[in-house]
Backbone as JSON, one array per atom type, in Angstrom:
{
  "sequence": "XXXXXXXXXXXXXXXXXXXXXXXXXXXXXXXXXXXXXXXXXXXXXXXXXXXXXXXXXXXXXXXXXXXXXXXXXXXXXXXXXXX",
  "N": [[25.36, 10.23, -28.94], [22.83, 10.47, -26.5], [21.79, 8.06, -24.07], [18.53, 7.33, -23.94], [16.98, 5.68, -22.44], [15.58, 5.17, -19.34], [16.63, 4.25, -16.04], [14.99, 1.58, -14.37], [12.5, 2.2, -11.89], [13.37, 1.49, -8.61], [11.49, 0.81, -6.66], [9.1, 0.39, -7.89], [7.98, -2.13, -8.35], [6.91, -2.8, -5.83], [5.04, -0.78, -5.5], [3.24, -1.39, -7.54], [2.41, -3.87, -6.63], [1.11, -3.08, -4.31], [-1.0, -1.55, -5.39], [-2.45, -3.56, -6.7], [-3.16, -5.16, -4.5], [-4.81, -3.36, -3.08], [-6.87, -3.0, -4.96], [-7.87, -5.61, -5.06], [-8.9, -5.82, -2.55], [-11.05, -4.09, -2.04], [-10.12, -1.49, -1.76], [-9.21, -1.19, 0.9], [-6.95, -0.2, 3.11], [-6.17, -1.44, 5.48], [-6.12, -4.11, 4.94], [-3.88, -4.49, 3.48], [-1.52, -4.12, 4.81], [0.99, -5.42, 5.08], [2.08, -5.25, 2.48], [2.17, -2.5, 2.18], [4.08, -1.9, 4.1], [6.29, -3.22, 2.98], [6.72, -1.61, 0.71], [7.31, 0.8, 1.99], [9.69, 0.09, 3.29], [11.36, -0.36, 1.06], [11.4, 2.22, 0.05], [12.69, 3.49, 2.14], [15.27, 2.6, 1.83], [15.87, 3.43, -0.76], [15.22, 6.13, -1.34], [16.31, 8.36, -2.73], [16.49, 7.7, -5.45], [13.98, 6.98, -6.45], [10.97, 7.65, -7.88], [8.51, 6.74, -7.19], [8.44, 6.83, -4.47], [7.95, 9.41, -3.63], [6.48, 11.47, -1.27], [6.0, 9.46, 0.57], [6.13, 8.56, 3.91], [9.01, 7.76, 5.47], [10.02, 7.63, 7.97], [8.83, 6.25, 10.02], [7.17, 3.12, 10.81], [4.34, 1.97, 8.87], [1.13, 2.75, 10.03], [-2.02, 1.99, 10.06], [-5.04, 3.85, 10.2], [-7.65, 3.63, 9.53], [-11.06, 2.65, 8.98], [-12.13, -0.62, 8.35], [-14.46, -0.91, 6.27], [-15.88, -2.9, 4.89], [-15.61, -5.2, 6.47], [-16.85, -4.21, 8.77], [-19.51, -3.73, 7.94], [-20.23, -6.34, 7.24], [-20.06, -7.57, 9.77], [-22.12, -6.21, 11.09], [-24.32, -7.11, 9.59], [-24.28, -9.82, 10.25], [-24.81, -9.65, 12.98], [-27.41, -8.63, 12.86], [-28.8, -10.77, 11.77], [-28.68, -12.62, 13.8], [-30.37, -11.72, 15.76]],
  "CA": [[23.93, 10.29, -28.66], [22.51, 10.08, -25.13], [20.92, 6.91, -23.85], [17.24, 7.85, -23.47], [16.33, 4.69, -21.59], [15.74, 5.46, -17.92], [16.73, 3.1, -15.16], [13.68, 1.3, -13.77], [12.33, 2.65, -10.5], [13.62, 0.32, -7.76], [10.34, 0.49, -5.8], [7.89, 0.27, -8.7], [7.41, -3.47, -8.12], [6.12, -2.77, -4.6], [3.91, 0.11, -5.74], [2.28, -2.16, -8.34], [1.88, -4.9, -5.74], [0.16, -2.4, -3.43], [-2.19, -1.2, -6.17], [-3.2, -4.81, -6.91], [-3.73, -5.53, -3.21], [-5.92, -2.45, -2.79], [-7.97, -3.33, -5.88], [-8.42, -6.9, -4.67], [-9.47, -5.73, -1.21], [-12.01, -2.99, -1.99], [-9.38, -0.3, -1.34], [-9.11, -1.14, 2.36], [-5.53, -0.27, 3.45], [-5.94, -2.35, 6.6], [-5.91, -5.45, 4.4], [-2.64, -4.49, 2.69], [-0.47, -3.58, 5.67], [2.28, -6.03, 4.76], [2.56, -4.7, 1.22], [2.5, -1.1, 2.45], [5.36, -1.9, 4.82], [7.34, -3.57, 2.0], [6.98, -0.41, -0.08], [7.98, 1.76, 2.87], [11.07, -0.38, 3.48], [12.07, -0.08, -0.18], [11.59, 3.68, -0.02], [13.68, 3.84, 3.15], [16.59, 2.28, 1.27], [16.1, 3.99, -2.09], [14.48, 7.38, -1.47], [16.88, 9.33, -3.67], [16.35, 7.34, -6.87], [12.67, 6.39, -6.71], [9.86, 8.61, -7.96], [7.37, 6.09, -6.53], [8.5, 7.11, -3.04], [7.6, 10.8, -3.32], [5.35, 11.61, -0.37], [5.87, 8.34, 1.52], [6.85, 8.82, 5.15], [9.9, 6.63, 5.73], [10.59, 7.78, 9.3], [8.21, 5.33, 10.98], [6.37, 2.07, 10.14], [2.96, 2.31, 8.52], [0.14, 2.44, 11.04], [-3.29, 2.4, 9.46], [-6.04, 4.37, 11.14], [-8.92, 3.69, 8.8], [-12.02, 1.59, 9.3], [-12.38, -1.61, 7.29], [-15.92, -0.83, 6.14], [-16.43, -4.17, 4.43], [-15.72, -6.06, 7.66], [-17.83, -3.62, 9.68], [-20.85, -4.0, 7.39], [-20.45, -7.78, 7.38], [-20.32, -7.84, 11.19], [-23.47, -5.71, 11.37], [-25.28, -8.03, 8.97], [-24.29, -11.04, 11.06], [-25.53, -9.32, 14.22], [-28.84, -8.47, 12.55], [-29.37, -12.1, 11.52], [-28.72, -13.34, 15.07], [-31.51, -11.23, 16.56]],
  "C": [[23.67, 9.77, -27.24], [21.62, 8.84, -25.11], [19.63, 7.43, -23.22], [16.51, 6.9, -22.54], [16.62, 5.01, -20.12], [15.91, 4.15, -17.15], [15.36, 2.84, -14.54], [13.65, 1.77, -12.31], [12.48, 1.44, -9.59], [12.44, -0.09, -6.89], [9.04, 0.31, -6.57], [7.19, -1.07, -8.48], [6.49, -3.46, -6.9], [4.9, -1.87, -4.74], [2.83, -0.61, -6.55], [1.61, -3.24, -7.5], [0.83, -4.29, -4.79], [-1.12, -2.04, -4.18], [-3.07, -2.43, -6.38], [-3.89, -5.23, -5.61], [-4.93, -4.66, -2.87], [-7.12, -2.74, -3.69], [-8.66, -4.62, -5.46], [-9.17, -6.85, -3.34], [-10.33, -4.48, -1.01], [-11.37, -1.72, -1.41], [-9.38, -0.08, 0.17], [-7.63, -1.29, 2.75], [-5.22, -1.24, 4.58], [-5.67, -3.77, 6.13], [-4.61, -5.58, 3.62], [-1.45, -3.98, 3.51], [0.91, -4.14, 5.35], [2.9, -5.45, 3.5], [2.95, -3.23, 1.4], [3.85, -1.01, 3.16], [6.51, -2.28, 3.89], [7.71, -2.35, 1.16], [7.72, 0.62, 0.76], [9.44, 1.38, 3.1], [11.91, -0.11, 2.24], [12.38, 1.41, -0.27], [12.63, 4.16, 1.0], [15.09, 3.65, 2.6], [16.89, 3.07, 0.0], [15.38, 5.33, -2.35], [15.01, 8.28, -2.58], [16.67, 8.97, -5.13], [15.03, 6.64, -7.18], [11.59, 7.47, -6.72], [8.61, 8.06, -7.29], [7.29, 6.53, -5.06], [8.2, 8.55, -2.66], [6.37, 10.83, -2.42], [5.16, 10.48, 0.62], [6.73, 8.63, 2.74], [7.7, 7.59, 5.48], [10.47, 6.68, 7.15], [9.99, 6.82, 10.32], [7.38, 4.29, 10.21], [4.95, 2.55, 9.88], [2.03, 1.88, 9.64], [-1.21, 2.91, 10.51], [-4.25, 2.86, 10.54], [-7.37, 4.56, 10.43], [-9.79, 2.52, 9.22], [-12.15, 0.67, 8.1], [-13.9, -1.72, 7.16], [-16.55, -2.14, 5.7], [-16.62, -5.1, 5.62], [-16.77, -5.53, 8.63], [-19.25, -3.89, 9.21], [-21.18, -5.47, 7.53], [-20.79, -8.13, 8.83], [-21.72, -7.36, 11.58], [-24.54, -6.63, 10.79], [-25.4, -9.32, 9.77], [-25.06, -10.78, 12.35], [-27.03, -9.2, 13.98], [-29.51, -9.81, 12.32], [-29.55, -12.88, 12.81], [-29.95, -12.95, 15.86], [-32.81, -11.78, 16.1]]
}
């Protein structure tokens, strides 16, 4: 009889850590850069045996290009109070 138990995904720990970071930070990737890079590093080493890594670019470090809207709104509110 075949062993039906699959080996755990080697990068799942980092994917879960990233999901938690994004949830805790209003889904702002700029606040989770370290965790994103940890996941990318894991995927760089284990691309062939990790389903978590499908679609992750491992050729270059993560470089976020999104706006942290929470910080932007907060800064605007502070500026409005100063006036």
